C-alpha positions as CSV (number, residue, x, y, z in Angstrom):
1,M,9.7,-6.4,-18.3
2,L,8.0,-8.3,-15.5
3,F,9.0,-7.8,-11.9
4,E,8.2,-10.1,-8.9
5,Y,7.4,-8.5,-5.5
6,D,7.2,-10.0,-2.1
7,L,4.4,-7.6,-1.1
8,V,2.3,-4.9,-2.8
9,I,1.0,-2.0,-0.6
10,L,-2.0,-0.3,-2.0
11,D,-4.0,2.8,-1.1
12,L,-7.7,3.0,-1.9
13,M,-7.2,6.5,-3.4
14,L,-4.9,6.0,-6.4
15,P,-4.9,8.1,-9.6
16,G,-6.6,6.5,-12.5
17,M,-7.7,3.4,-10.8
18,N,-8.6,2.9,-7.1
19,G,-6.9,0.3,-5.0
20,I,-10.0,-1.9,-4.9
21,E,-10.1,-2.1,-8.7
22,L,-6.4,-2.7,-8.9
23,C,-6.6,-5.5,-6.3
24,K,-9.5,-7.2,-8.2
25,K,-7.6,-7.0,-11.5
26,A,-4.5,-8.5,-9.9
27,R,-6.4,-11.4,-8.5
28,Q,-8.3,-11.9,-11.8
29,Q,-5.0,-12.2,-13.5
30,G,-3.8,-14.8,-11.1
31,I,-1.3,-12.6,-9.2
32,A,-0.8,-14.3,-5.8
33,T,1.5,-11.7,-4.3
34,P,0.3,-10.6,-0.9
35,L,-1.7,-7.3,-1.2
36,L,-1.9,-5.0,1.8
37,M,-4.4,-2.1,1.8
38,L,-2.8,0.7,3.7
39,T,-5.2,3.7,3.8
40,A,-6.7,6.5,5.9
41,L,-10.2,5.1,5.1
42,G,-11.0,2.9,8.0
43,T,-14.7,2.5,8.1
44,V,-16.1,-1.1,8.4
45,D,-17.5,-0.8,4.9
46,N,-14.1,0.1,3.5
47,I,-12.4,-2.7,5.3
48,V,-15.0,-5.3,4.1
49,V,-14.8,-4.1,0.5
50,G,-11.0,-4.1,0.6
51,L,-10.8,-7.6,1.9
52,D,-13.6,-8.8,-0.4
53,S,-11.6,-7.4,-3.4
54,G,-8.8,-9.8,-2.7
55,A,-6.6,-7.9,-0.3
56,D,-4.7,-10.1,2.2
57,D,-4.9,-7.5,4.9
58,Y,-6.2,-4.0,5.5
59,L,-4.5,-1.5,7.7
60,A,-6.4,1.8,8.4
61,S,-4.5,4.7,9.8
62,P,-6.1,8.1,10.4
63,D,-2.7,9.8,10.5
64,I,-1.1,7.9,7.6
65,D,0.4,11.0,6.1
66,D,2.3,11.8,9.3
67,R,3.5,8.2,9.5
68,M,4.7,8.2,5.9
69,E,6.5,11.5,6.4
70,R,8.2,10.1,9.5
71,A,9.2,7.0,7.6
72,E,10.6,9.1,4.7
73,T,12.6,11.2,7.2
74,L,14.0,8.1,8.9
75,A,15.0,6.7,5.5
76,E,16.7,9.9,4.5
77,D,18.5,10.2,7.8
78,A,19.8,6.7,7.5
79,A,20.9,7.3,3.9
80,E,22.7,10.5,4.9
81,K,24.6,8.5,7.7
82,E,25.6,6.0,5.1
83,G,26.8,8.7,2.7
84,C,24.2,7.8,0.1
85,M,22.7,11.3,-0.2
86,R,24.3,14.6,-1.0
């Protein structure tokens, strides 16, 4: 089954294959979906390698774990308000 996505968000540190390798493979296979690297690794070298691998944009955040936890909490709170969670 094949799915279409509006955006793919990748981290550099993925199990099995890093985000750079995954991005390169996606582009080699002709996948044109926008790819955003969202990672805690924000050195200039990491950014250049990420963009050179085919990423459309690169967002480095030193406190990405905190931001993701906050986003999850917000989503859970919204779902509880809507009665979607028990």
